[in-house]
C-alpha positions in Angstrom: -37.4 -37.6 -11.2 -35.5 -35.8 -8.4 -36.2 -36.5 -4.7 -39.5 -35.2 -3.5 -39.8 -33.7 0.0 -43.0 -32.6 1.6 -43.8 -28.9 1.0 -46.4 -26.7 2.8 -49.2 -25.5 0.5 -51.5 -22.5 1.0 -53.8 -24.6 3.1 -50.9 -25.5 5.4 -49.9 -21.8 5.8 -53.6 -20.8 6.3 -54.1 -23.3 9.1 -50.9 -22.2 10.8 -51.8 -18.5 10.6 -55.3 -19.1 11.8 -54.3 -21.1 14.9 -51.8 -18.3 15.5 -54.9 -16.4 16.8 -53.8 -18.4 20.0 -50.4 -16.7 19.7 -52.2 -13.4 19.3 -54.1 -14.2 22.5 -50.9 -14.7 24.5 -49.2 -11.7 23.1 -52.1 -9.3 23.4 -53.0 -10.4 26.9 -49.4 -10.2 28.0 -48.9 -6.7 26.6 -52.2 -5.1 27.4 -51.2 -4.6 31.1 -48.6 -2.1 29.8 -51.3 0.0 28.2 -53.7 -0.4 31.1 -51.2 0.9 33.6 -50.6 3.8 31.3 -54.2 5.0 31.8 -54.8 7.3 34.8 -58.4 6.1 34.9 -57.3 2.6 36.0 -55.5 4.0 39.1 -58.3 6.4 39.9 -60.9 3.7 39.8 -59.0 1.4 42.1 -57.8 4.4 44.2 -54.1 4.0 44.3 -51.0 5.7 42.8 -48.5 3.9 40.6 -45.6 5.5 42.3 -46.7 4.6 45.8 -45.4 1.5 47.6 -48.8 0.0 47.5 -49.1 0.8 43.8 -45.8 -0.8 43.1 -46.9 -4.0 44.8 -50.2 -4.1 42.9 -48.6 -3.6 39.5 -46.0 -6.2 40.4 -48.7 -8.6 41.5 -50.8 -8.1 38.3 -47.7 -9.1 36.3 -46.4 -11.7 38.7 -49.7 -13.6 39.2 -50.2 -13.7 35.4 -46.7 -15.1 34.8 -46.9 -17.4 37.8 -50.2 -18.8 36.5 -48.5 -19.2 33.1 -46.0 -21.6 34.8 -49.0 -23.7 36.1 -50.5 -23.8 32.6 -47.2 -24.9 31.1 -46.8 -27.7 33.7 -50.3 -29.1 33.2 -51.1 -28.5 29.5 -49.7 -31.9 28.5 -52.7 -33.6 29.9 -55.1 -31.6 27.7 -52.8 -32.1 24.6 -52.2 -35.8 25.0 -55.7 -36.8 26.2 -58.0 -34.6 24.1 -55.7 -34.0 21.2 -54.3 -30.7 19.9 -57.5 -29.5 18.3 -59.8 -30.2 21.3 -57.3 -28.7 23.7 -57.2 -25.5 21.7 -61.0 -25.2 22.0 -61.0 -25.8 25.8 -58.2 -23.2 26.2 -60.0 -20.5 24.2 -63.0 -20.8 26.5 -60.8 -20.3 29.6 -59.2 -17.2 28.0 -62.6 -15.7 27.2 -64.0 -16.3 30.7 -60.9 -14.8 32.4 -61.0 -11.8 30.2 -64.7 -11.2 31.1 -63.7 -11.3 34.8 -61.1 -8.6 34.3 -63.4 -6.5 32.3 -66.2 -6.7 34.9 -63.9 -6.1 37.9 -65.3 -3.9 40.7 -62.3 -4.5 43.1 -58.6 -4.9 42.5 -58.7 -8.4 44.0 -61.3 -9.4 41.3 -59.0 -8.0 38.6 -56.0 -9.9 40.0 -58.1 -13.2 40.0 -59.0 -12.6 36.4 -55.3 -12.0 35.5 -54.4 -15.2 37.3 -56.9 -17.3 35.4 -55.9 -15.6 32.2 -52.3 -16.5 32.9 -53.2 -20.2 33.1 -55.0 -19.9 29.8 -52.1 -18.2 28.0 -49.7 -20.6 29.6 -51.7 -23.4 28.0 -51.9 -21.5 24.7 -48.2 -20.6 24.5 -47.3 -24.3 24.6 -50.1 -25.6 22.5 -49.8 -23.4 19.4 -46.1 -24.0 18.6 -46.5 -27.7 19.4 -49.4 -27.9 16.9 -47.8 -25.8 14.2 -44.5 -27.8 14.4 -46.5 -31.1 13.9 -48.2 -29.9 10.8 -45.1 -28.3 9.2 -42.7 -30.0 6.7 -39.0 -30.0 7.7 -37.7 -27.6 5.1 -40.2 -24.8 6.0 -40.8 -25.6 9.7 -38.8 -22.7 11.0 -40.7 -20.2 8.8 -44.1 -21.7 9.7 -43.6 -22.2 13.4 -42.0 -18.7 13.3 -45.5 -17.3 12.7 -46.1 -18.0 16.4 -43.4 -15.5 17.5 -44.3 -13.1 14.7 -48.0 -13.0 15.7 -47.1 -12.7 19.4 -45.2 -9.5 18.6 -48.0 -8.3 16.3 -50.3 -8.7 19.2 -48.0 -6.6 21.4 -48.2 -3.9 18.7 -52.0 -4.2 18.6 -52.2 -3.9 22.3 -50.0 -0.7 22.1 -52.2 0.8 19.4 -55.3 -0.1 21.3 -53.9 1.7 24.4 -53.0 4.7 22.4 -56.4 5.0 20.8 -58.4 4.4 24.0 -56.3 7.1 25.8 -58.5 9.6 23.9 -61.8 8.1 25.2 -63.2 10.8 27.5 -65.3 8.4 29.6 -62.8 7.0 32.2 -65.2 4.2 33.1 -64.8 2.8 29.6 -61.1 3.3 29.0 -59.4 0.4 30.9 -62.5 -1.9 30.7 -62.5 -1.6 26.9 -58.9 -2.6 26.8 -59.5 -5.6 29.0 -62.6 -6.6 26.9 -60.5 -6.6 23.7 -58.7 -9.7 25.1 -61.9 -11.6 24.2 -61.7 -11.0 20.5 -58.9 -13.4 19.3 -59.8 -16.5 21.4 -63.4 -16.0 20.4 -62.5 -16.0 16.7 -60.3 -19.0 17.2 -63.1 -20.9 19.0 -65.6 -20.1 16.2 -63.2 -21.3 13.5 -61.7 -24.3 15.3 -64.1 -27.0 14.0 -62.5 -26.5 10.6 -58.9 -27.0 11.5 -57.4 -30.5 11.2 -56.1 -32.5 14.1 -52.3 -32.9 14.3 -51.3 -35.8 12.1 -48.7 -36.9 14.5 -51.2 -37.1 17.4 -53.6 -39.0 15.1 -50.9 -41.6 14.1 -49.7 -41.9 17.7 -53.3 -42.7 18.8 -54.0 -45.3 16.1 -55.8 -43.1 13.6 -53.3 -43.8 10.8 -55.6 -43.3 7.8 -56.8 -39.9 9.1 -53.2 -38.9 9.8 -52.2 -39.7 6.3 -55.2 -37.8 4.9 -54.3 -34.7 6.9 -50.6 -34.9 5.7 -51.7 -35.2 2.1 -54.1 -32.3 2.4 -51.5 -30.1 4.1 -48.7 -30.9 1.7 -50.5 -31.4 -1.6 -48.9 -29.5 -4.5 -48.7 -29.7 -8.3 -45.1 -30.9 -8.2 -46.1 -34.0 -6.3 -49.3 -35.4 -7.7 -48.9 -38.8 -6.0 -48.3 -37.2 -2.6 -44.9 -38.9 -2.3 -43.6 -36.3 0.1 -46.6 -36.6 2.4 -46.4 -40.4 2.2 -42.7 -40.4 3.0 -43.4 -38.2 6.0 -46.2 -40.6 7.1 -43.9 -43.6 6.9 -41.2 -41.8 8.8 -43.6 -40.7 11.5 -45.2 -44.1 11.8 -42.0 -46.1 12.0 -40.4 -43.7 14.5 -43.5 -43.9 16.7 -43.5 -47.7 16.5 -39.8 -47.7 17.6 -40.7 -45.4 20.5 -43.9 -47.2 21.5 -42.3 -49.6 23.8 -40.6 -46.8 25.7 -42.1 -45.8 29.0 -43.8 -42.4 29.1 -42.5 -40.6 32.3 -44.3 -37.6 33.7 -42.9 -34.2 33.2 -40.8 -34.1 36.3 -39.5 -37.6 35.8 -38.3 -36.5 32.3 -36.1 -33.9 34.0 -34.0 -36.7 35.5 -34.4 -39.3 32.7 -31.0 -39.8 31.0 -32.6 -40.0 27.6 -34.4 -36.7 27.8 -32.9 -34.6 30.6 -30.5 -32.8 28.3 -33.4 -31.7 26.0 -35.5 -30.7 29.0 -32.6 -28.6 30.3 -31.8 -27.0 26.9 -35.5 -26.0 26.3 -35.9 -24.5 29.8 -32.4 -22.8 29.7 -33.1 -21.2 26.3 -36.5 -19.7 27.2 -35.1 -18.6 30.6 -32.2 -16.9 28.9 -34.4 -15.1 26.4 -36.5 -13.6 29.3 -33.3 -12.8 31.2 -32.7 -10.1 28.5 -35.4 -8.2 30.3 -37.5 -7.9 27.2 -40.9 -8.1 28.9 -39.9 -5.9 31.7 -38.8 -3.2 29.2 -42.1 -3.6 27.3 -44.5 -3.8 30.3 -42.8 -0.9 32.2 -41.9 1.2 29.1 -44.7 3.7 29.7 -43.6 4.4 33.3 -40.0 4.5 32.2 -40.8 7.0 29.5 -42.6 9.1 32.1 -39.4 9.1 34.2 -37.6 10.3 31.1 -40.0 13.3 30.8 -42.2 11.8 28.0 -45.8 12.4 29.1 -49.4 12.5 27.8 -50.3 10.1 25.0 -46.7 10.0 23.6 -45.6 7.1 25.8 -48.5 5.0 24.6 -47.7 5.9 21.0 -44.1 5.0 21.4 -45.0 1.7 23.0 -47.3 0.9 20.0 -44.5 1.7 17.5 -42.0 -0.2 19.6 -44.1 -3.4 19.5 -45.0 -3.0 15.9 -41.4 -2.7 15.0 -40.6 -5.8 17.0 -43.3 -7.7 15.0 -41.7 -6.7 11.7 -38.3 -7.9 12.9 -39.9 -11.2 14.1 -41.2 -11.7 10.6 -37.8 -11.2 9.1 -36.5 -13.8 11.7 -39.1 -16.3 10.5 -38.1 -15.8 6.9 -34.3 -16.3 7.6 -34.3 -19.0 10.2 -34.4 -22.0 7.8 -31.5 -20.6 5.9 -29.2 -19.4 8.7 -30.1 -22.0 11.4 -31.6 -21.8 14.8 -28.5 -21.5 17.0 -26.5 -19.4 14.6 -29.2 -16.7 14.2 -29.4 -16.4 18.0 -25.7 -16.2 18.6 -24.0 -14.7 15.4 -21.0 -12.7 16.2 -20.8 -12.6 20.0 -19.7 -9.0 19.5 -21.5 -5.8 18.8 -22.8 -7.3 15.6 -24.1 -10.4 17.4 -27.8 -10.5 17.8 -27.8 -11.6 21.4 -24.9 -9.4 22.4 -26.5 -6.6 20.6 -29.3 -6.8 23.2 -26.8 -6.8 26.0 -24.9 -3.8 24.7 -28.2 -1.8 24.0 -29.6 -2.6 27.4 -26.3 -1.5 28.9 -26.5 1.8 27.2 -30.2 2.2 28.1 -29.2 1.6 31.8 -26.4 4.1 31.6 -28.6 6.8 30.0 -31.4 6.1 32.5 -29.0 6.6 35.4 -28.1 10.0 34.1 -31.2 11.3 32.4 -34.0 9.1 34.0 -35.8 11.9 35.8 -38.7 13.9 34.4 -37.1 17.3 35.5 -33.8 16.6 33.7 -33.3 19.4 31.1 -31.2 17.3 28.7 -33.7 16.2 26.1 -31.1 14.9 23.8 -29.9 12.4 26.4 -33.5 11.3 27.0 -34.1 10.9 23.3 -31.0 8.7 23.0 -32.3 6.5 25.8 -35.5 6.0 23.8 -33.5 5.3 20.7 -31.5 2.5 22.4 -34.7 1.0 23.7 -35.7 0.6 20.1 -32.3 -0.8 19.1 -32.6 -3.3 21.9 -35.9 -4.7 20.6 -34.4 -4.7 17.0 -31.8 -7.2 18.0 -34.2 -9.2 20.1 -36.9 -9.4 17.4 -34.5 -10.2 14.6 -32.7 -13.1 16.2 -34.2 -14.4 19.4 -38.0 -14.4 19.8 -39.0 -16.6 16.9 -35.9 -18.8 17.1 -36.5 -19.8 20.7 -40.0 -21.1 20.1 -39.0 -22.9 16.9 -36.1 -24.7 18.7 -38.1 -25.8 21.8 -40.9 -27.2 19.6 -38.4 -29.3 17.6 -36.1 -31.1 20.1 -38.6 -33.5 21.7 -40.0 -36.7 20.3 -43.7 -36.9 19.6 -44.7 -38.9 22.6 -43.3 -36.4 25.1 -43.4 -33.2 23.0 -46.3 -31.6 24.9 -44.5 -32.2 28.2 -41.2 -31.0 26.8 -42.6 -27.8 25.3 -44.6 -27.2 28.4 -41.5 -27.5 30.6 -39.4 -25.3 28.2 -42.0 -22.5 28.0 -42.4 -22.6 31.8 -38.8 -21.2 31.8 -40.2 -18.1 30.1 -43.0 -17.8 32.6 -40.9 -18.5 35.6 -38.3 -15.9 34.8 -41.1 -13.5 33.8 -42.7 -14.1 37.2 -39.5 -13.3 39.0 -38.6 -10.3 37.0 -42.0 -8.6 36.6 -43.0 -9.2 40.2 -39.8 -7.6 41.4 -39.8 -4.8 38.8 -42.6 -2.6 40.3 -40.9 -2.3 43.8 -37.5 -2.3 42.2 -38.1 0.6 39.9 -39.5 2.6 42.8 -36.5 1.9 45.0 -33.3 1.3 43.0 -34.6 2.6 39.6 -32.3 2.1 36.6 -30.0 -0.3 38.5 -32.6 -3.1 38.1 -31.5 -3.4 34.5 -28.0 -4.5 35.6 -29.4 -7.8 36.6 -30.4 -8.6 33.0 -27.1 -7.5 31.6 -25.1 -9.7 33.9 -27.3 -12.8 33.7 -27.6 -12.8 29.9 -23.9 -12.3 29.4 -23.1 -15.3 31.6 -25.8 -17.6 30.0 -24.9 -16.9 26.4 -21.7 -18.9 25.9 -23.3 -22.2 26.9 -25.9 -21.8 24.0 -23.2 -20.9 21.5 -20.9 -23.9 22.3 -23.3 -26.7 23.4 -26.7 -26.5 21.7 -27.0 -28.6 18.5 -28.4 -27.2 15.3 -31.8 -28.6 14.1 -32.1 -26.9 10.8 -33.5 -29.0 7.9 -34.2 -32.2 9.9 -37.6 -33.7 10.3 -39.0 -33.9 13.8 -38.2 -37.6 13.9 -34.6 -37.1 12.8 -33.8 -34.4 15.4 -33.8 -37.0 18.1 -30.5 -38.4 16.7 -28.7 -35.3 17.8 -29.5 -36.4 21.4 -28.6 -40.0 21.0 -32.1 -41.4 20.0 -32.5 -44.2 17.5 -33.9 -43.0 14.2 -36.2 -45.4 12.4 -36.0 -43.7 9.1 -33.3 -41.0 8.3 -34.2 -39.5 5.0 -32.1 -36.3 5.2 -28.7 -38.1 5.1 -29.5 -40.5 2.3 -27.7 -40.1 -1.0 -29.7 -38.6 -3.9 -29.9 -42.0 -5.6 -31.2 -43.6 -2.4 -33.8 -40.9 -2.0 -35.1 -41.3 -5.5 -35.4 -45.1 -5.0 -37.2 -44.6 -1.7 -39.6 -42.1 -3.4 -40.3 -44.6 -6.2 -41.0 -47.4 -3.8 -43.4 -45.3 -1.7 -45.1 -44.0 -4.9 -45.7 -47.6 -6.0 -47.1 -48.7 -2.6 -50.9 -48.2 -2.5 -51.3 -49.5 1.0 -48.5 -48.1 3.2 -49.1 -50.9 5.8 -47.4 -53.2 3.3 -44.4 -50.9 2.9 -41.4 -53.3 3.2 -38.8 -51.8 5.5 -36.5 -54.8 5.1 -36.5 -54.3 1.3 -35.8 -50.6 1.8 -33.3 -51.2 4.6 -30.7 -49.0 3.0 -33.2 -46.2 3.0 -33.7 -46.4 6.7 -30.3 -45.7 8.3 -27.4 -47.3 6.4 -24.8 -44.8 5.5 -26.2 -42.2 7.8 -24.2 -40.7 10.6 -27.2 -41.6 12.8 -27.0 -45.3 11.9 -28.0 -47.4 15.0 -30.8 -49.7 13.8 -30.4 -53.4 13.8 -32.3 -56.1 11.9 -34.2 -56.9 15.1 -35.3 -53.2 15.3 -36.6 -53.4 11.8 -38.4 -56.6 12.4 -40.0 -55.0 15.5 -41.2 -52.0 13.5 -42.5 -54.3 10.7 -44.4 -56.3 13.3 -45.7 -53.5 15.5 -45.6 -50.5 13.2 -45.9 -49.7 9.6 -45.7 -53.2 8.3 -48.0 -54.9 10.7 -50.7 -52.5 12.0 -53.8 -51.9 10.0 -54.7 -48.3 9.1 -57.7 -47.2 11.2 
């Protein structure tokens, strides 16, 4: 019998895609403002013009408050995730998203609308950390990139849905309904997730970390059951690996989020996660999307056509995100972000396309410009820009940040990483409204310069995580690994599988007997006999399943 590794079954994929309704919530709520500010009825109701100084500040505030609140959500979500568990946290967050959407829909003053956007930003900040954390913890190593990639894919699908909703509602003749209906649609995804949430399993890693070992094992077996592994060897192996690693880490202190930034064991990971998300947003991707309608107006594209192009733009991005999710486990996380570093490079492709968009906007970016060919080429390069971004960056950044932290600090680490996204979004989108009204196309130069400077560090310094279990990734950052399966020989793997299959009670699994299956021969080997005795005493060999 060959070595058996855990594989996701249809139930595993179904759970991941269902909880990705949370990803849809984040994507739809983030993108809907781009459609709302494309509706004249929104400006007429609140009595201001988008091109005025006041209008620029209001549009900037609606984006900036949302993104700034997202930072707050990222920095505080760990309390929900670690205290209530991943499942209960999802339920609480959906309620907040629903309430905040209702406030926006019912707004009678621009201040009320901005309060709703702020509360919604906190909710989606929670959501954008919780969903990739949860999905990564229910996914087997060999397919984790593809499954966690559903988060990025669904976010872009939601961008597309927001665009199509805006395009369709443009034809609603009642101006009182137009923008309110768009805001009300933000309720749908979190409401569906809340209704279906009682039937999703709790994260097995959270269960095991909180002493519910038997429930954790049952969840793993249900998620990874397949006909090729009738004895659930893959799931049991994953269970033993999780349990022994948590036992090894259990004596370690659990610093708060900001202590982690300076802790020598974790500060590199905290920096890498934040840096990667900040770099991705420094491409200007959300500024391009959120202000695309206004930019198209400047290029002479008017009426419903800008909303149609925005919908097609985001739908195309979703398709490319799906391709990214399919390829990431083959190509690798870092490589798919940085391939080429030339015009064929995914990331540099974004830089080059945005550079061309900037140049074309500088020449043809006025509505009265007669050169329609130049304006059309500018639109084309906007689409090429998102092609490179969707194919190589969006999915990969979420996958990477959800993998590099150990279980006991993952919620804090992911929260800190994703706050990089929201923080840079806050800066860029708040400045974008006034910037476009004053310096116009020159604002894009900021993204070109910053991304070009940030890219080399990722290429040369970030370690690859492809194919490793979440417990094994820590070794790339100097952590001790209690049970390294990936780097065992085929014979050692088969022997380990056989021993696990024969063990009916995994609390009796003899790590000393299987010592050569733990770390020996691995490039990660650091474990001593004392470490193994500690694990046997405190962890898999000595703690009763509860």
